[in-house]
C-alpha positions as CSV (number, residue, x, y, z in Angstrom):
1,X,4.9,0.4,-27.6
2,X,1.1,1.0,-27.5
3,X,-1.3,-1.7,-28.0
4,X,-4.1,-0.6,-30.5
5,X,-6.8,-1.5,-28.1
6,X,-5.3,1.0,-25.3
7,X,-7.3,4.4,-25.0
8,X,-5.0,7.5,-24.5
9,X,-6.8,10.7,-23.5
10,X,-5.9,14.4,-24.4
11,X,-2.4,16.0,-23.6
12,X,-0.8,12.8,-22.3
13,X,3.1,12.9,-21.9
14,X,4.7,9.4,-22.5
15,X,8.6,8.9,-22.0
16,X,10.8,6.9,-24.0
17,X,10.4,3.1,-24.2
18,X,7.2,3.1,-22.4
19,X,4.7,-0.3,-23.2
20,X,1.2,0.2,-22.4
21,X,-0.8,-3.2,-23.1
22,X,-4.3,-4.1,-24.2
23,X,-7.4,-2.5,-22.7
24,X,-5.5,0.2,-20.7
25,X,-7.6,3.2,-20.5
26,X,-5.7,6.5,-19.7
27,X,-7.2,9.9,-18.9
28,X,-6.3,13.6,-19.8
29,X,-2.9,15.4,-18.5
30,X,-1.2,12.1,-17.5
31,X,2.5,12.2,-17.1
32,X,4.3,8.7,-17.8
33,X,7.9,8.4,-17.1
34,X,10.6,6.6,-19.4
35,X,10.7,3.0,-19.6
36,X,7.3,2.4,-17.4
37,X,5.3,-0.6,-18.4
38,X,1.6,-0.4,-17.9
39,X,-0.1,-3.9,-18.0
40,X,-3.4,-4.9,-19.5
41,X,-6.7,-3.2,-18.3
42,X,-5.1,-0.7,-16.0
43,X,-7.4,2.4,-15.7
44,X,-5.8,5.7,-14.9
45,X,-7.5,8.7,-14.2
46,X,-6.8,12.5,-15.3
47,X,-3.9,14.3,-14.0
48,X,-1.9,11.6,-12.9
49,X,1.8,11.3,-12.6
50,X,3.9,8.3,-13.1
51,X,7.8,8.2,-12.2
52,X,10.4,6.3,-14.7
53,X,10.9,2.4,-14.8
54,X,7.5,1.8,-13.0
55,X,5.2,-1.4,-13.5
56,X,1.5,-0.9,-13.3
57,X,-1.1,-3.8,-13.0
58,X,1.5,-6.4,-12.5
59,X,-0.3,-10.2,-12.3
60,X,0.5,-12.1,-9.4
61,X,2.9,-15.3,-9.2
62,X,3.4,-18.1,-6.7
63,X,5.3,-21.3,-6.1
64,X,4.0,-24.6,-4.3
65,X,5.5,-23.4,-0.8
66,X,3.6,-20.4,-0.6
67,X,0.7,-20.3,1.2
68,X,-1.3,-18.0,-0.6
69,X,-1.8,-19.8,-4.3
70,X,-2.1,-17.8,-7.6
71,X,-5.1,-15.8,-8.6
72,X,-5.8,-15.7,-11.9
73,X,-9.2,-13.4,-12.3
74,X,-7.9,-10.3,-10.5
75,X,-9.7,-7.0,-11.1
76,X,-7.9,-4.2,-12.9
77,X,-5.7,-1.8,-11.2
78,X,-7.6,1.5,-10.9
79,X,-5.8,4.8,-10.4
80,X,-8.1,7.8,-9.8
81,X,-7.3,11.5,-10.6
82,X,-4.6,13.5,-9.3
83,X,-2.3,10.7,-8.0
84,X,1.2,10.9,-8.0
85,X,3.6,7.3,-8.4
86,X,7.2,7.6,-7.9
87,X,10.1,6.0,-9.9
88,X,10.6,2.1,-10.0
89,X,7.6,1.3,-8.0
90,X,5.6,-1.8,-8.5
91,X,1.9,-2.1,-8.1
92,X,-0.3,-5.0,-8.8
93,X,-3.7,-5.8,-10.1
94,X,-6.9,-5.5,-8.2
95,X,-5.4,-2.1,-6.3
96,X,-7.3,0.9,-6.0
97,X,-5.6,4.2,-5.5
98,X,-8.0,6.8,-4.9
99,X,-7.9,10.6,-5.7
100,X,-4.7,12.4,-4.4
101,X,-2.6,9.6,-3.3
102,X,0.9,9.9,-3.1
103,X,3.1,6.6,-3.8
104,X,6.8,7.1,-3.3
105,X,9.9,5.9,-5.4
106,X,10.7,2.1,-5.0
107,X,7.3,1.0,-3.3
108,X,5.7,-2.4,-3.6
109,X,1.5,-2.6,-3.3
110,X,0.2,-6.3,-3.7
111,X,-3.0,-7.3,-5.1
112,X,-6.5,-6.8,-3.1
113,X,-5.4,-3.3,-1.6
114,X,-7.2,-0.1,-1.6
115,X,-5.5,3.3,-0.4
116,X,-8.0,5.8,0.4
117,X,-8.0,9.5,-0.7
118,X,-4.9,11.9,-0.1
119,X,-3.0,9.3,1.7
120,X,0.8,8.9,1.5
121,X,2.8,5.7,0.9
122,X,6.2,6.7,1.5
123,X,9.3,5.5,-0.4
124,X,10.5,1.9,-0.4
125,X,7.3,1.0,1.5
126,X,5.8,-2.6,1.2
127,X,2.1,-3.0,1.5
128,X,1.3,-6.6,1.1
129,X,-2.1,-8.1,-0.4
130,X,-5.8,-7.9,1.1
131,X,-4.9,-4.7,3.1
132,X,-7.1,-1.6,3.6
133,X,-5.6,1.7,4.0
134,X,-7.9,4.8,4.8
135,X,-8.0,8.4,3.9
136,X,-5.4,10.6,4.7
137,X,-3.1,8.2,6.3
138,X,0.6,8.7,6.2
139,X,3.1,5.8,5.8
140,X,6.7,6.8,6.0
141,X,9.9,5.3,4.4
142,X,10.8,1.5,4.7
143,X,7.7,0.3,6.5
144,X,6.4,-3.1,6.2
145,X,2.6,-3.2,5.9
146,X,1.7,-6.9,6.3
147,X,-1.2,-8.8,4.2
148,X,-4.7,-8.5,5.8
149,X,-4.1,-5.6,7.8
150,X,-6.9,-2.7,8.3
151,X,-5.5,1.0,8.8
152,X,-8.3,3.5,9.4
153,X,-8.3,7.1,8.4
154,X,-5.8,9.7,9.4
155,X,-3.3,7.3,11.1
156,X,0.5,8.1,10.8
157,X,3.2,5.6,10.8
158,X,6.7,6.6,11.3
159,X,9.6,5.0,9.4
160,X,10.7,1.1,9.2
161,X,7.3,0.1,11.0
162,X,7.0,-3.5,10.9
163,X,3.7,-5.3,11.1
164,X,3.1,-9.3,11.0
165,X,0.1,-11.6,10.4
166,X,1.3,-15.0,11.0
167,X,1.3,-15.8,14.8
168,X,3.2,-19.2,14.4
169,X,5.5,-18.4,11.3
170,X,4.4,-20.5,8.5
171,X,2.9,-23.7,10.9
172,X,-0.4,-23.0,9.1
173,X,-2.5,-23.2,12.1
174,X,-3.3,-19.7,12.4
175,X,-5.7,-17.6,10.3
176,X,-3.4,-14.8,9.0
177,X,-4.3,-11.5,10.5
178,X,-2.6,-8.5,10.8
179,X,-2.8,-5.6,12.8
180,X,-5.7,-3.3,13.0
181,X,-5.2,0.4,13.4
182,X,-8.1,2.8,14.4
183,X,-8.7,6.1,13.3
184,X,-6.0,8.8,14.4
185,X,-3.4,6.6,15.8
186,X,0.3,7.3,15.9
187,X,2.8,4.7,15.3
188,X,6.6,5.6,16.1
189,X,9.5,4.9,13.9
190,X,11.0,1.3,14.3
191,X,7.6,0.0,16.1
192,X,6.5,-3.5,15.8
193,X,3.1,-4.7,15.7
194,X,2.3,-8.3,16.2
195,X,-0.6,-10.2,14.6
196,X,-4.1,-9.2,15.2
197,X,-3.5,-6.4,17.5
198,X,-5.6,-3.5,17.8
199,X,-4.4,-0.1,18.1
200,X,-7.3,1.9,19.4
201,X,-8.3,5.2,18.3
202,X,-5.9,8.0,19.0
203,X,-3.3,5.9,20.4
204,X,0.3,6.5,20.5
205,X,2.8,3.7,20.3
206,X,6.5,5.1,21.0
207,X,9.2,4.7,18.7
208,X,11.1,1.2,19.0
209,X,7.9,-0.3,20.9
210,X,6.9,-3.9,20.4
211,X,3.1,-4.5,20.8
212,X,2.1,-7.7,21.7
213,X,-1.7,-7.0,22.8
214,X,-4.3,-4.7,21.9
215,X,-3.9,-1.1,22.8
216,X,-6.6,1.0,24.3
217,X,-7.8,4.3,22.6
218,X,-6.3,7.4,23.8
219,X,-3.4,5.9,25.5
220,X,0.5,6.1,24.8
221,X,2.3,2.8,25.2
222,X,5.9,2.5,25.0
223,X,8.7,-0.6,25.4
224,X,9.2,-4.3,24.8
225,X,6.6,-5.4,25.5
226,X,4.6,-1.9,25.1
227,X,3.4,-0.6,28.4
228,X,0.7,2.1,29.0
229,X,2.6,5.0,30.4
230,X,-0.3,7.6,29.8
231,X,-3.9,7.9,29.3
232,X,-5.0,11.1,27.4
């Protein structure tokens, strides 16, 4: 079903049982998989590929227990040219995927998120709201990117990395702040980054490490809690 107000470009391939809601704009040479839902106001650039069973431009929801309350007037989802989005993914409103971004299967990207050019958000990754991801970043399979986080350009995050933004776990006495990962840092698989820690430029966090405090630039850190073993 395609709403009458939707604008579809040239050479667009639309799979079976696709729903395109009102005021959607789709560029040229776009491939849309079967059973995909494109919610209202979504903007899709040229040469974008979208997998089966994906939802684009999902609005937010909430209940009375959640710290973050429902936001009604969110901006549109914007997908720039040459983006690839896998199957069974859910991407919310007020997200911007810049040129050349790759989003793997089963991935969720919440509202108020920007993903920079040519970055990879791998399979089954969760990116929470109010997070900035820079250019040429790699986030590998199964990682959890918390809300209120900043990842600068050319960062590498290995599989199953876990991050957090609430130091006191729901008590309400801590301003939510996720980790800040500076340019070129590398995070090993299964590493855990606690709220508000800063990982310096080109730092290396070893696999399985638990980072409880800031890590200087150009150092290698391993263990629980993380300790410096090398200065580059």
